[in-house]
CHARMM-style PDB file with segment names, atoms N, HN, CA, C and O in Angstrom:
ATOM      1  N   MET     1       0.900  -1.121  -0.346  1.00  0.00      PROA
ATOM      2  CA  MET     1       0.041  -0.076   0.278  1.00  0.00      PROA
ATOM      3  C   MET     1       0.698   1.524  -0.050  1.00  0.00      PROA
ATOM      4  O   MET     1       1.293   1.979   0.927  1.00  0.00      PROA
ATOM      5  N   ASP     2       0.681   2.246  -1.020  1.00  0.00      PROA
ATOM      6  HN  ASP     2       0.198   1.877  -1.814  1.00  0.00      PROA
ATOM      7  CA  ASP     2       1.390   3.516  -0.674  1.00  0.00      PROA
ATOM      8  C   ASP     2       0.993   4.143  -0.487  1.00  0.00      PROA
ATOM      9  O   ASP     2      -0.046   4.493  -1.046  1.00  0.00      PROA
ATOM     10  N   LEU     3       1.640   4.823   0.589  1.00  0.00      PROA
ATOM     11  HN  LEU     3       2.484   4.538   1.044  1.00  0.00      PROA
ATOM     12  CA  LEU     3       1.432   5.790   1.899  1.00  0.00      PROA
ATOM     13  C   LEU     3       1.478   6.778   1.628  1.00  0.00      PROA
ATOM     14  O   LEU     3       1.135   7.471   2.586  1.00  0.00      PROA
ATOM     15  N   ASN     4       1.830   7.578   0.445  1.00  0.00      PROA
ATOM     16  HN  ASN     4       2.109   7.016  -0.333  1.00  0.00      PROA
ATOM     17  CA  ASN     4       2.622   8.430  -0.407  1.00  0.00      PROA
ATOM     18  C   ASN     4       1.118   9.523  -0.656  1.00  0.00      PROA
ATOM     19  O   ASN     4       1.243  10.747  -0.634  1.00  0.00      PROA
ATOM     20  N   LYS     5      -0.432   8.749  -0.916  1.00  0.00      PROA
ATOM     21  HN  LYS     5      -0.533   7.755  -0.934  1.00  0.00      PROA
ATOM     22  CA  LYS     5      -1.336   9.040  -0.787  1.00  0.00      PROA
ATOM     23  C   LYS     5      -2.685   9.355   0.339  1.00  0.00      PROA
ATOM     24  O   LYS     5      -3.898   9.561   0.325  1.00  0.00      PROA
ATOM     25  N   TYR     6      -1.220   9.193   1.541  1.00  0.00      PROA
ATOM     26  HN  TYR     6      -0.234   9.025   1.552  1.00  0.00      PROA
ATOM     27  CA  TYR     6      -1.863   9.476   3.276  1.00  0.00      PROA
ATOM     28  C   TYR     6      -2.906  10.628   3.990  1.00  0.00      PROA
ATOM     29  O   TYR     6      -3.466  10.689   5.084  1.00  0.00      PROA
ATOM     30  N   GLU     7      -2.853  11.787   2.403  1.00  0.00      PROA
ATOM     31  HN  GLU     7      -2.398  11.738   1.514  1.00  0.00      PROA
ATOM     32  CA  GLU     7      -3.915  12.687   2.661  1.00  0.00      PROA
ATOM     33  C   GLU     7      -5.429  12.747   1.839  1.00  0.00      PROA
ATOM     34  O   GLU     7      -6.225  13.679   1.720  1.00  0.00      PROA
ATOM     35  N   THR     8      -5.455  11.795   1.495  1.00  0.00      PROA
ATOM     36  HN  THR     8      -4.809  11.038   1.592  1.00  0.00      PROA
ATOM     37  CA  THR     8      -6.750  11.454   0.187  1.00  0.00      PROA
ATOM     38  C   THR     8      -7.320   9.571   0.933  1.00  0.00      PROA
ATOM     39  O   THR     8      -8.284   8.915   0.538  1.00  0.00      PROA
ATOM     40  N   MET     9      -6.318   9.179   2.047  1.00  0.00      PROA
ATOM     41  HN  MET     9      -5.535   9.711   2.368  1.00  0.00      PROA
ATOM     42  CA  MET     9      -6.823   7.873   2.143  1.00  0.00      PROA
ATOM     43  C   MET     9      -8.183   8.305   3.495  1.00  0.00      PROA
ATOM     44  O   MET     9      -8.337   9.159   4.369  1.00  0.00      PROA
ATOM     45  N   ASP    10      -8.963   7.054   2.927  1.00  0.00      PROA
ATOM     46  HN  ASP    10      -8.838   6.361   2.217  1.00  0.00      PROA
ATOM     47  CA  ASP    10      -9.850   7.095   4.709  1.00  0.00      PROA
ATOM     48  C   ASP    10      -9.126   7.154   6.273  1.00  0.00      PROA
ATOM     49  O   ASP    10      -8.179   6.481   6.680  1.00  0.00      PROA
ATOM     50  N   PRO    11      -9.471   7.612   6.587  1.00  0.00      PROA
ATOM     51  CA  PRO    11      -8.776   8.185   7.868  1.00  0.00      PROA
ATOM     52  C   PRO    11      -8.477   6.303   8.850  1.00  0.00      PROA
ATOM     53  O   PRO    11      -7.467   5.728   9.256  1.00  0.00      PROA
ATOM     54  N   VAL    12      -9.830   5.992   8.851  1.00  0.00      PROA
ATOM     55  HN  VAL    12     -10.651   6.459   8.522  1.00  0.00      PROA
ATOM     56  CA  VAL    12      -9.528   4.657   9.124  1.00  0.00      PROA
ATOM     57  C   VAL    12      -8.717   3.537   9.178  1.00  0.00      PROA
ATOM     58  O   VAL    12      -8.157   2.905  10.074  1.00  0.00      PROA
ATOM     59  N   MET    13      -8.846   3.431   7.434  1.00  0.00      PROA
ATOM     60  HN  MET    13      -9.301   3.944   6.706  1.00  0.00      PROA
ATOM     61  CA  MET    13      -8.388   2.905   7.111  1.00  0.00      PROA
ATOM     62  C   MET    13      -6.545   2.808   6.932  1.00  0.00      PROA
ATOM     63  O   MET    13      -5.717   1.902   6.844  1.00  0.00      PROA
ATOM     64  N   LEU    14      -6.529   4.525   6.947  1.00  0.00      PROA
ATOM     65  HN  LEU    14      -7.202   5.261   7.019  1.00  0.00      PROA
ATOM     66  CA  LEU    14      -5.016   4.741   6.852  1.00  0.00      PROA
ATOM     67  C   LEU    14      -4.103   4.474   8.766  1.00  0.00      PROA
ATOM     68  O   LEU    14      -2.938   4.335   9.140  1.00  0.00      PROA
ATOM     69  N   MET    15      -5.134   4.513   9.288  1.00  0.00      PROA
ATOM     70  HN  MET    15      -6.080   4.626   8.984  1.00  0.00      PROA
ATOM     71  CA  MET    15      -4.384   4.204  11.061  1.00  0.00      PROA
ATOM     72  C   MET    15      -4.030   2.979  10.995  1.00  0.00      PROA
ATOM     73  O   MET    15      -2.977   2.512  11.430  1.00  0.00      PROA
ATOM     74  N   SER    16      -5.570   1.957  10.019  1.00  0.00      PROA
ATOM     75  HN  SER    16      -6.425   2.336   9.666  1.00  0.00      PROA
ATOM     76  CA  SER    16      -5.054   1.102  10.283  1.00  0.00      PROA
ATOM     77  C   SER    16      -3.231   0.015   9.426  1.00  0.00      PROA
ATOM     78  O   SER    16      -2.502  -0.886   9.841  1.00  0.00      PROA
ATOM     79  N   ILE    17      -3.292   0.779   8.278  1.00  0.00      PROA
ATOM     80  HN  ILE    17      -3.883   1.512   7.941  1.00  0.00      PROA
ATOM     81  CA  ILE    17      -2.826   0.011   7.814  1.00  0.00      PROA
ATOM     82  C   ILE    17      -1.290   0.728   8.466  1.00  0.00      PROA
ATOM     83  O   ILE    17      -0.253   0.083   8.308  1.00  0.00      PROA
ATOM     84  N   VAL    18      -1.259   1.792   9.038  1.00  0.00      PROA
ATOM     85  HN  VAL    18      -2.101   2.316   9.167  1.00  0.00      PROA
ATOM     86  CA  VAL    18       0.749   2.537   9.757  1.00  0.00      PROA
ATOM     87  C   VAL    18       0.649   1.418  10.859  1.00  0.00      PROA
ATOM     88  O   VAL    18       1.669   0.900  11.313  1.00  0.00      PROA
ATOM     89  N   ASN    19      -0.735   1.027  11.315  1.00  0.00      PROA
ATOM     90  HN  ASN    19      -1.564   1.448  10.946  1.00  0.00      PROA
ATOM     91  CA  ASN    19       0.031   0.699  12.616  1.00  0.00      PROA
ATOM     92  C   ASN    19       0.574  -1.250  12.524  1.00  0.00      PROA
ATOM     93  O   ASN    19       1.538  -1.808  13.048  1.00  0.00      PROA
ATOM     94  N   MET    20      -0.660  -1.872  11.539  1.00  0.00      PROA
ATOM     95  HN  MET    20      -1.443  -1.418  11.113  1.00  0.00      PROA
ATOM     96  CA  MET    20      -0.057  -2.891  10.712  1.00  0.00      PROA
ATOM     97  C   MET    20       1.728  -2.227   9.948  1.00  0.00      PROA
ATOM     98  O   MET    20       2.682  -2.595  10.633  1.00  0.00      PROA
ATOM     99  N   LYS    21       1.994  -1.612   9.055  1.00  0.00      PROA
ATOM    100  HN  LYS    21       1.219  -1.314   8.498  1.00  0.00      PROA
ATOM    101  CA  LYS    21       3.554  -1.609   8.893  1.00  0.00      PROA
ATOM    102  C   LYS    21       4.858  -1.328   9.920  1.00  0.00      PROA
ATOM    103  O   LYS    21       6.005  -1.772   9.864  1.00  0.00      PROA
ATOM    104  N   ILE    22       4.105  -0.241  11.061  1.00  0.00      PROA
ATOM    105  HN  ILE    22       3.173   0.120  11.106  1.00  0.00      PROA
ATOM    106  CA  ILE    22       4.934  -0.361  12.063  1.00  0.00      PROA
ATOM    107  C   ILE    22       4.581  -1.541  13.131  1.00  0.00      PROA
ATOM    108  O   ILE    22       4.800  -1.523  14.342  1.00  0.00      PROA
ATOM    109  N   ARG    23       4.252  -2.100  12.711  1.00  0.00      PROA
ATOM    110  HN  ARG    23       4.073  -2.115  11.727  1.00  0.00      PROA
ATOM    111  CA  ARG    23       4.340  -3.833  13.620  1.00  0.00      PROA
ATOM    112  C   ARG    23       5.336  -4.138  13.036  1.00  0.00      PROA
ATOM    113  O   ARG    23       6.498  -4.103  13.443  1.00  0.00      PROA
ATOM    114  N   ASP    24       4.690  -4.648  11.446  1.00  0.00      PROA
ATOM    115  HN  ASP    24       3.746  -4.677  11.116  1.00  0.00      PROA
ATOM    116  CA  ASP    24       5.973  -5.340  10.893  1.00  0.00      PROA
ATOM    117  C   ASP    24       6.798  -5.116  10.071  1.00  0.00      PROA
ATOM    118  O   ASP    24       7.592  -5.884   9.527  1.00  0.00      PROA
ATOM    119  N   GLU    25       6.622  -3.940   9.941  1.00  0.00      PROA
ATOM    120  HN  GLU    25       5.977  -3.316  10.383  1.00  0.00      PROA
ATOM    121  CA  GLU    25       8.073  -3.534   8.972  1.00  0.00      PROA
ATOM    122  C   GLU    25       9.161  -2.248   9.530  1.00  0.00      PROA
ATOM    123  O   GLU    25      10.315  -1.998   9.179  1.00  0.00      PROA
ATOM    124  N   PHE    26       8.253  -1.563  10.553  1.00  0.00      PROA
ATOM    125  HN  PHE    26       7.316  -1.767  10.838  1.00  0.00      PROA
ATOM    126  CA  PHE    26       9.658  -0.539  11.233  1.00  0.00      PROA
ATOM    127  C   PHE    26       9.642  -0.757  12.232  1.00  0.00      PROA
ATOM    128  O   PHE    26      10.251  -1.793  12.500  1.00  0.00      PROA
ATOM    129  N   GLY    27       9.281  -0.346  12.908  1.00  0.00      PROA
ATOM    130  HN  GLY    27       8.786   0.496  12.691  1.00  0.00      PROA
ATOM    131  CA  GLY    27       8.883  -0.288  14.622  1.00  0.00      PROA
ATOM    132  C   GLY    27       9.448   0.534  15.005  1.00  0.00      PROA
ATOM    133  O   GLY    27      10.482   0.588  15.671  1.00  0.00      PROA
ATOM    134  N   ASP    28       8.521   1.577  14.433  1.00  0.00      PROA
ATOM    135  HN  ASP    28       7.681   1.534  13.892  1.00  0.00      PROA
ATOM    136  CA  ASP    28       8.764   2.858  14.886  1.00  0.00      PROA
ATOM    137  C   ASP    28       7.844   3.532  13.824  1.00  0.00      PROA
ATOM    138  O   ASP    28       7.869   3.244  12.627  1.00  0.00      PROA
ATOM    139  N   LEU    29       6.958   4.545  14.449  1.00  0.00      PROA
ATOM    140  HN  LEU    29       6.938   4.779  15.421  1.00  0.00      PROA
ATOM    141  CA  LEU    29       6.655   6.125  13.424  1.00  0.00      PROA
ATOM    142  C   LEU    29       7.149   6.821  12.837  1.00  0.00      PROA
ATOM    143  O   LEU    29       6.657   7.356  11.843  1.00  0.00      PROA
ATOM    144  N   ASP    30       8.718   7.097  13.458  1.00  0.00      PROA
ATOM    145  HN  ASP    30       9.117   6.662  14.265  1.00  0.00      PROA
ATOM    146  CA  ASP    30      10.081   8.223  12.485  1.00  0.00      PROA
ATOM    147  C   ASP    30      10.536   7.158  11.824  1.00  0.00      PROA
ATOM    148  O   ASP    30      11.239   7.562  10.897  1.00  0.00      PROA
ATOM    149  N   ALA    31      10.462   5.660  11.856  1.00  0.00      PROA
ATOM    150  HN  ALA    31       9.892   5.332  12.609  1.00  0.00      PROA
ATOM    151  CA  ALA    31      10.934   4.902  10.628  1.00  0.00      PROA
ATOM    152  C   ALA    31      10.029   4.628   9.669  1.00  0.00      PROA
ATOM    153  O   ALA    31      10.204   3.893   8.697  1.00  0.00      PROA
ATOM    154  N   LEU    32       9.333   5.061   9.875  1.00  0.00      PROA
ATOM    155  HN  LEU    32       9.191   5.658  10.664  1.00  0.00      PROA
ATOM    156  CA  LEU    32       7.928   4.512   8.839  1.00  0.00      PROA
ATOM    157  C   LEU    32       8.284   5.602   7.714  1.00  0.00      PROA
ATOM    158  O   LEU    32       8.684   5.437   6.562  1.00  0.00      PROA
ATOM    159  N   VAL    33       7.892   7.236   8.726  1.00  0.00      PROA
ATOM    160  HN  VAL    33       7.567   7.370   9.663  1.00  0.00      PROA
ATOM    161  CA  VAL    33       7.470   7.804   7.843  1.00  0.00      PROA
ATOM    162  C   VAL    33       9.050   8.207   6.497  1.00  0.00      PROA
ATOM    163  O   VAL    33       9.147   8.468   5.298  1.00  0.00      PROA
ATOM    164  N   LYS    34      10.058   8.010   7.774  1.00  0.00      PROA
ATOM    165  HN  LYS    34       9.979   7.798   8.748  1.00  0.00      PROA
ATOM    166  CA  LYS    34      11.488   8.505   6.851  1.00  0.00      PROA
ATOM    167  C   LYS    34      11.792   7.810   5.436  1.00  0.00      PROA
ATOM    168  O   LYS    34      12.462   8.181   4.472  1.00  0.00      PROA
ATOM    169  N   TYR    35      11.043   6.666   5.689  1.00  0.00      PROA
ATOM    170  HN  TYR    35      10.499   6.365   6.473  1.00  0.00      PROA
ATOM    171  CA  TYR    35      10.838   5.312   4.216  1.00  0.00      PROA
ATOM    172  C   TYR    35      10.452   5.951   3.337  1.00  0.00      PROA
ATOM    173  O   TYR    35      11.155   6.394   2.428  1.00  0.00      PROA
ATOM    174  N   TYR    36       8.543   6.188   3.550  1.00  0.00      PROA
ATOM    175  HN  TYR    36       7.972   5.827   4.288  1.00  0.00      PROA
ATOM    176  CA  TYR    36       7.895   7.280   3.240  1.00  0.00      PROA
ATOM    177  C   TYR    36       8.279   8.071   3.036  1.00  0.00      PROA
ATOM    178  O   TYR    36       7.738   8.146   1.933  1.00  0.00      PROA
ATOM    179  N   ASP    37       9.051   9.252   3.104  1.00  0.00      PROA
ATOM    180  HN  ASP    37       9.490   9.191   4.001  1.00  0.00      PROA
ATOM    181  CA  ASP    37       9.360  10.443   2.963  1.00  0.00      PROA
ATOM    182  C   ASP    37       7.817  11.484   3.453  1.00  0.00      PROA
ATOM    183  O   ASP    37       7.465  12.663   3.419  1.00  0.00      PROA
ATOM    184  N   ILE    38       7.333  10.283   3.845  1.00  0.00      PROA
ATOM    185  HN  ILE    38       7.619   9.325   3.873  1.00  0.00      PROA
ATOM    186  CA  ILE    38       6.505  11.923   4.595  1.00  0.00      PROA
ATOM    187  C   ILE    38       6.433  12.468   5.613  1.00  0.00      PROA
ATOM    188  O   ILE    38       7.218  12.264   6.538  1.00  0.00      PROA
ATOM    189  N   ASP    39       5.455  13.289   5.647  1.00  0.00      PROA
ATOM    190  HN  ASP    39       4.817  13.455   4.895  1.00  0.00      PROA
ATOM    191  CA  ASP    39       5.973  14.934   6.723  1.00  0.00      PROA
ATOM    192  C   ASP    39       5.078  14.007   8.266  1.00  0.00      PROA
ATOM    193  O   ASP    39       3.951  13.552   8.069  1.00  0.00      PROA
ATOM    194  N   LYS    40       5.677  13.864   9.526  1.00  0.00      PROA
ATOM    195  HN  LYS    40       6.593  14.233   9.685  1.00  0.00      PROA
ATOM    196  CA  LYS    40       5.418  13.060   9.883  1.00  0.00      PROA
ATOM    197  C   LYS    40       3.985  14.082  10.638  1.00  0.00      PROA
ATOM    198  O   LYS    40       2.814  13.717  10.747  1.00  0.00      PROA
ATOM    199  N   ASP    41       4.674  15.582  11.118  1.00  0.00      PROA
ATOM    200  HN  ASP    41       5.625  15.879  11.030  1.00  0.00      PROA
ATOM    201  CA  ASP    41       3.626  16.166  11.683  1.00  0.00      PROA
ATOM    202  C   ASP    41       1.922  16.103  10.538  1.00  0.00      PROA
ATOM    203  O   ASP    41       0.868  15.602  10.929  1.00  0.00      PROA
ATOM    204  N   LYS    42       2.040  16.455   9.792  1.00  0.00      PROA
ATOM    205  HN  LYS    42       2.896  16.862   9.474  1.00  0.00      PROA
ATOM    206  CA  LYS    42       0.759  16.165   9.123  1.00  0.00      PROA
ATOM    207  C   LYS    42      -0.091  14.613   9.134  1.00  0.00      PROA
ATOM    208  O   LYS    42      -1.253  14.209   9.193  1.00  0.00      PROA
ATOM    209  N   LEU    43       1.302  14.056   9.038  1.00  0.00      PROA
ATOM    210  HN  LEU    43       2.246  14.384   8.990  1.00  0.00      PROA
ATOM    211  CA  LEU    43       0.087  12.635   9.063  1.00  0.00      PROA
ATOM    212  C   LEU    43      -0.469  11.899  10.261  1.00  0.00      PROA
ATOM    213  O   LEU    43      -1.200  10.909  10.288  1.00  0.00      PROA
ATOM    214  N   VAL    44       0.320  12.993  11.766  1.00  0.00      PROA
ATOM    215  HN  VAL    44       0.913  13.797  11.744  1.00  0.00      PROA
ATOM    216  CA  VAL    44      -0.418  12.697  13.009  1.00  0.00      PROA
ATOM    217  C   VAL    44      -1.518  13.760  12.858  1.00  0.00      PROA
ATOM    218  O   VAL    44      -2.585  13.573  13.441  1.00  0.00      PROA
ATOM    219  N   ALA    45      -1.369  14.637  12.269  1.00  0.00      PROA
ATOM    220  HN  ALA    45      -0.502  14.789  11.795  1.00  0.00      PROA
ATOM    221  CA  ALA    45      -2.518  15.549  12.473  1.00  0.00      PROA
ATOM    222  C   ALA    45      -4.031  14.685  11.472  1.00  0.00      PROA
ATOM    223  O   ALA    45      -5.203  14.771  11.838  1.00  0.00      PROA
ATOM    224  N   ARG    46      -3.617  14.022  10.387  1.00  0.00      PROA
ATOM    225  HN  ARG    46      -2.665  13.952  10.089  1.00  0.00      PROA
ATOM    226  CA  ARG    46      -4.700  13.944  10.230  1.00  0.00      PROA
ATOM    227  C   ARG    46      -5.061  12.620  10.512  1.00  0.00      PROA
ATOM    228  O   ARG    46      -6.063  12.166   9.959  1.00  0.00      PROA
ATOM    229  N   LEU    47      -4.303  11.815  11.409  1.00  0.00      PROA
ATOM    230  HN  LEU    47      -3.489  12.183  11.858  1.00  0.00      PROA
ATOM    231  CA  LEU    47      -4.820  10.985  11.730  1.00  0.00      PROA
ATOM    232  C   LEU    47      -5.684  11.427  13.030  1.00  0.00      PROA
ATOM    233  O   LEU    47      -6.699  10.835  13.399  1.00  0.00      PROA
ATOM    234  N   ALA    48      -4.964  12.879  13.844  1.00  0.00      PROA
ATOM    235  HN  ALA    48      -4.140  13.360  13.544  1.00  0.00      PROA
ATOM    236  CA  ALA    48      -6.182  13.301  15.259  1.00  0.00      PROA
ATOM    237  C   ALA    48      -6.957  13.897  15.019  1.00  0.00      PROA
ATOM    238  O   ALA    48      -7.852  14.021  15.855  1.00  0.00      PROA
ATOM    239  N   GLY    49      -7.050  14.605  13.732  1.00  0.00      PROA
ATOM    240  HN  GLY    49      -6.323  14.504  13.053  1.00  0.00      PROA
ATOM    241  CA  GLY    49      -8.330  14.803  13.006  1.00  0.00      PROA
ATOM    242  C   GLY    49      -9.264  14.148  12.917  1.00  0.00      PROA
ATOM    243  O   GLY    49     -10.363  14.657  12.695  1.00  0.00      PROA
ATOM    244  N   ALA    50      -9.079  12.717  13.078  1.00  0.00      PROA
ATOM    245  HN  ALA    50      -8.186  12.304  13.258  1.00  0.00      PROA
ATOM    246  CA  ALA    50     -10.015  11.780  12.613  1.00  0.00      PROA
ATOM    247  C   ALA    50     -10.314  10.799  14.265  1.00  0.00      PROA
ATOM    248  O   ALA    50     -11.044   9.809  14.324  1.00  0.00      PROA
ATOM    249  N   GLY    51      -9.389  11.518  15.706  1.00  0.00      PROA
ATOM    250  HN  GLY    51      -8.797  12.322  15.658  1.00  0.00      PROA
ATOM    251  CA  GLY    51      -9.641  10.781  16.545  1.00  0.00      PROA
ATOM    252  C   GLY    51      -8.518  10.345  17.392  1.00  0.00      PROA
ATOM    253  O   GLY    51      -8.228  10.354  18.589  1.00  0.00      PROA
ATOM    254  N   PHE    52      -7.830   9.828  15.896  1.00  0.00      PROA
ATOM    255  HN  PHE    52      -8.065   9.821  14.924  1.00  0.00      PROA
ATOM    256  CA  PHE    52      -6.750   8.852  16.955  1.00  0.00      PROA
ATOM    257  C   PHE    52      -5.456   9.923  16.618  1.00  0.00      PROA
ATOM    258  O   PHE    52      -5.179  10.696  15.701  1.00  0.00      PROA
ATOM    259  N   ASP    53      -4.578   9.332  18.437  1.00  0.00      PROA
ATOM    260  HN  ASP    53      -4.804   8.704  19.181  1.00  0.00      PROA
ATOM    261  CA  ASP    53      -2.981   9.689  18.924  1.00  0.00      PROA
ATOM    262  C   ASP    53      -2.649   8.656  18.886  1.00  0.00      PROA
ATOM    263  O   ASP    53      -3.147   7.581  19.221  1.00  0.00      PROA
ATOM    264  N   TYR    54      -1.245   9.128  18.214  1.00  0.00      PROA
ATOM    265  HN  TYR    54      -0.840  10.001  17.942  1.00  0.00      PROA
ATOM    266  CA  TYR    54       0.052   8.143  18.745  1.00  0.00      PROA
ATOM    267  C   TYR    54       0.711   8.137  19.857  1.00  0.00      PROA
ATOM    268  O   TYR    54       0.943   9.097  20.591  1.00  0.00      PROA
ATOM    269  N   LEU    55       1.102   6.730  20.017  1.00  0.00      PROA
ATOM    270  HN  LEU    55       0.913   5.951  19.420  1.00  0.00      PROA
ATOM    271  CA  LEU    55       0.677   6.010  21.702  1.00  0.00      PROA
ATOM    272  C   LEU    55       2.554   5.860  21.167  1.00  0.00      PROA
ATOM    273  O   LEU    55       2.986   4.863  20.588  1.00  0.00      PROA
ATOM    274  N   PRO    56       3.239   6.835  21.459  1.00  0.00      PROA
ATOM    275  CA  PRO    56       4.717   5.881  21.442  1.00  0.00      PROA
ATOM    276  C   PRO    56       4.894   4.902  22.495  1.00  0.00      PROA
ATOM    277  O   PRO    56       4.970   3.709  22.201  1.00  0.00      PROA
ATOM    278  N   ASP    57       4.964   5.284  23.654  1.00  0.00      PROA
ATOM    279  HN  ASP    57       4.903   6.253  23.893  1.00  0.00      PROA
ATOM    280  CA  ASP    57       4.975   3.526  24.223  1.00  0.00      PROA
ATOM    281  C   ASP    57       4.693   2.356  23.820  1.00  0.00      PROA
ATOM    282  O   ASP    57       5.381   1.395  24.167  1.00  0.00      PROA
ATOM    283  N   ALA    58       3.243   2.186  22.719  1.00  0.00      PROA
ATOM    284  HN  ALA    58       2.684   2.966  22.436  1.00  0.00      PROA
ATOM    285  CA  ALA    58       2.846   0.980  22.403  1.00  0.00      PROA
ATOM    286  C   ALA    58       3.038   1.236  20.921  1.00  0.00      PROA
ATOM    287  O   ALA    58       2.822   0.352  20.092  1.00  0.00      PROA
ATOM    288  N   LYS    59       3.526   2.688  20.532  1.00  0.00      PROA
ATOM    289  HN  LYS    59       3.702   3.407  21.205  1.00  0.00      PROA
ATOM    290  CA  LYS    59       3.857   2.099  18.914  1.00  0.00      PROA
ATOM    291  C   LYS    59       2.958   2.307  17.825  1.00  0.00      PROA
ATOM    292  O   LYS    59       3.068   1.848  16.688  1.00  0.00      PROA
ATOM    293  N   GLN    60       1.755   3.290  18.433  1.00  0.00      PROA
ATOM    294  HN  GLN    60       1.666   3.663  19.357  1.00  0.00      PROA
ATOM    295  CA  GLN    60       0.726   2.721  17.573  1.00  0.00      PROA
ATOM    296  C   GLN    60      -0.368   3.956  17.686  1.00  0.00      PROA
ATOM    297  O   GLN    60      -0.572   4.806  18.554  1.00  0.00      PROA
ATOM    298  N   PHE    61      -1.058   3.625  16.241  1.00  0.00      PROA
ATOM    299  HN  PHE    61      -0.893   2.935  15.536  1.00  0.00      PROA
ATOM    300  CA  PHE    61      -2.377   4.634  17.120  1.00  0.00      PROA
ATOM    301  C   PHE    61      -3.403   4.097  17.437  1.00  0.00      PROA
ATOM    302  O   PHE    61      -3.800   3.007  17.027  1.00  0.00      PROA
ATOM    303  N   ARG    62      -4.034   4.949  18.347  1.00  0.00      PROA
ATOM    304  HN  ARG    62      -3.711   5.834  18.681  1.00  0.00      PROA
ATOM    305  CA  ARG    62      -5.384   4.547  18.921  1.00  0.00      PROA
ATOM    306  C   ARG    62      -6.867   5.783  19.257  1.00  0.00      PROA
ATOM    307  OT1 ARG    62      -7.925   5.364  19.726  1.00  0.00      PROA
TER     308      ARG     62
END
C-alpha cells in the first residue's frame, strides 16, 4: 500500500495500515515516515483529526 496518498485515504483505513506497517515492517513511526518521505506532523494531524492519537509507548495510533 502506497502511503504517499495518505492525505486522501479514509482515516480509519490509514490508521490500520500505519499501525500494521509499524508493527510488521518498521518498529516505530519515525522509521515509517522516513522510509515513505512523509511529513510526520501532517500524518499525525491527519489521524488526530479523525480521533486517533499516537501512543509512542505502544508504537501505534488509537
